[in-house]
C-alpha positions in Angstrom: -28.9 4.0 182.0 -27.7 1.0 180.1 -25.2 0.9 177.2 -28.1 0.4 174.8 -29.7 3.6 176.1 -26.6 5.7 175.5 -26.2 4.4 172.0 -29.6 5.5 170.8 -29.8 8.7 168.7 -33.5 9.5 169.4 -35.3 9.7 172.8 -38.1 7.3 173.7 -41.5 8.7 174.7 -40.7 9.2 178.4 -37.3 10.8 177.6 -39.0 13.1 175.0 -41.6 14.3 177.5 -39.0 15.0 180.2 -36.7 16.6 177.6 -39.5 18.9 176.5 -39.8 20.3 180.0 -36.1 20.7 180.8 -34.3 17.3 181.3 -30.9 16.7 179.6 -30.6 13.9 177.1 -27.5 11.6 176.8 -24.7 12.8 174.6 -25.5 10.2 172.0 -28.6 12.3 171.2 -26.8 15.6 170.6 -27.5 15.7 166.9 -31.2 15.1 167.5 -31.3 17.8 170.1 -29.5 20.2 167.7 -32.0 19.5 165.0 -34.9 19.8 167.4 -33.8 23.1 168.9 -32.3 24.8 165.8 -33.9 23.0 162.8 -37.0 23.9 160.8 -40.1 24.2 162.9 -38.2 24.6 166.2 -40.1 27.8 167.1 -43.5 26.2 166.6 -42.5 23.0 168.5 -41.4 25.1 171.5 -44.7 27.1 171.5 -46.7 23.9 171.4 -44.7 22.5 174.3 -45.7 25.5 176.4 -49.3 25.5 175.1 -50.0 21.8 176.0 -49.6 22.2 179.8 -51.6 25.4 179.8 -54.5 23.8 178.0 -54.4 20.8 180.4 -54.6 23.1 183.4 -57.4 25.2 181.9 -59.5 22.2 180.6 -61.3 21.7 183.9 -62.8 25.3 183.6 -64.7 24.0 180.6 -66.3 21.3 182.7 -68.1 23.9 184.9 -71.6 24.6 183.5 -71.7 28.2 182.3 -72.1 30.1 179.1 -69.6 30.2 176.3 -68.8 33.8 177.1 -67.9 32.9 180.7 -65.8 29.9 179.5 -63.8 32.2 177.2 -63.5 35.0 179.7 -62.0 32.6 182.3 -59.6 30.8 180.1 -58.5 33.2 177.3 -56.9 35.8 179.7 -54.7 33.0 181.0 -54.0 31.3 177.7 -53.1 34.3 175.6 -50.2 35.3 177.8 -48.9 31.7 177.6 -48.8 32.1 173.8 -47.2 35.5 174.0 -44.5 34.5 176.5 -43.7 31.3 174.7 -43.0 33.3 171.6 -41.1 36.0 173.4 -38.9 33.7 175.4 -38.5 31.0 172.6 -34.9 31.8 171.7 -33.9 32.2 175.3 -35.2 28.8 176.2 -33.8 27.1 173.1 -30.3 28.7 173.8 -30.5 27.5 177.4 -31.3 23.9 176.3 -28.5 24.0 173.7 -26.1 25.1 176.3 -27.4 22.5 178.8 -26.6 19.8 176.2 -23.1 21.1 175.6 -24.0 22.6 172.1 -23.3 26.1 170.8 -26.2 28.4 171.7 -25.6 30.3 168.4 -27.2 27.3 166.6 -30.6 28.9 167.4 -30.0 31.5 164.6 -28.4 29.1 162.1 -31.3 29.0 159.7 -31.9 32.7 159.9 -28.2 33.4 159.2 -28.3 31.1 156.2 -31.5 32.7 154.9 -30.1 36.3 155.4 -26.5 35.6 154.4 -26.8 37.6 151.1 -28.0 40.6 153.1 -24.9 40.4 155.4 -22.6 40.0 152.5 -24.1 43.0 150.8 -23.6 45.0 154.0 -19.9 43.9 154.2 -19.3 44.8 150.6 -20.8 48.3 151.1 -19.7 49.2 154.6 -17.0 46.7 155.5 -17.0 44.1 158.3 -18.7 44.9 161.6 -16.6 45.4 164.6 -17.1 44.0 168.1 -18.1 40.6 169.4 -20.2 38.5 167.0 -23.1 38.3 169.4 -23.5 42.1 169.4 -24.5 42.1 165.7 -25.8 38.6 165.2 -29.5 39.3 164.5 
């Protein structure tokens, strides 16, 4: 990498594709990574990133001449679990990528904590602060 590459705050097209599938970006792009993995729309972006390779792999099945019923029955049983697993493992992957870039994995829940802050404050007023490590009650 050159000095110009490390000074950029956004990845180029190749860096973006490799980042989407696990590569670490330079430290100069940490803010962009934080926004991408913890900002608005992060869940949907991650699900699309899992969905694209699945569709690319399953597309050749649609080139085989057969009925619509057979096309659907050969591709949907494979595609549906991709969608389910991408949703189920979304936070796990985003936390991993934040940790990989040297950022706090708790950023994944930042928007949720902001949105639900009034609920947590009401709980503290009624029952007092929670005990134990923060990750044990950070929903």
